C-alpha positions, 0 to 999 in steps of 0.5 A: 500500500505504501509503495503504491502511494510513493510510486503514484506520488513520484509519477505525478511529480515526474509528469509535472516536471516533463515540460518541453524545453523551449528557446526564446525567439532571437532578436532577428526572429522578433524583427521578422515577426514585427515586419510580418505583422505590420505588412500582412493583410487581415485574415478573414473576420480579423479586426484587431490586427493593428491593435495586436501589432501595437501590443506586440511592440509594447510588450517586446520593446518596453517589457510591459506585462500583457495586461499593462500593455492592454491598458496603456494610455498614451495620454499619461505622459510625464508633465515635465518636458525633459521627461516627455518620453516617460509614461505613467503606468498602473502596474500589478497590484495598483503600483504606479510607475513611469516607463520609457516608451521610445518616440518611434513606438509612440508614433506607431501607436498614434498612427494606428489610433491606439486606445487602451482596453480594445482587446484582451489577453486571450485574443492576443494569445490567439493572434500570436498563435496564428502568427506562429502558424503563418510563419511556420515557427518551430515548436521549440521556440516559445511565442506567447504574450509573456515571452515578449516581456521575457525577451525584453528582460533577457536581451537587456540583461545580456546588453549590460543593463544592471539587474536593479535597473531592470527590476525597476523597469519591469516593476518587480518589488524584489530583485530575486523576481527579476533574476528569474529571467536569467535562464541557464539554457541561454547559450549566449549568456553562458558564453559571455560569462564563462567560469574561470 
């Protein structure tokens, strides 16, 4: 009886831990996805392509959570002119913070008449799945809404952004949460910081 309980418990743990390993998309692939989304025509009955394109840019280029990107308001600029590229954001648990949004991204959002709360997480997830299918992206490469935030964090860390600064940009209350974005399977990181 006890052996069966232990065996079943072990099997249940092993089932949960057998996640498929997936890689983050490269910067080059993300650029290809951006170009594809911005130029392809709408699919039949698709109405939110441009909204999802803007979401893609907000998550990838600014590191916003999907819900933060969905509710991002262009009107909430910093009141002082020298900080005009900073926008107020209501983050997780109603914590407000300022985020940098490049003028290029702001221009694209304005071109596409960006308004907050015009889509939802599920629609964006389904949109990215269609993009994955259309571009025939390998199943070994992760492409989901949160993946874009992970790419922002990982590639900024690799470029040399200090962890404590990235913590503030991402809106984490603890640096240990930000440190989770450093993955052991990131080959470029392993090569960059070789052990002695």
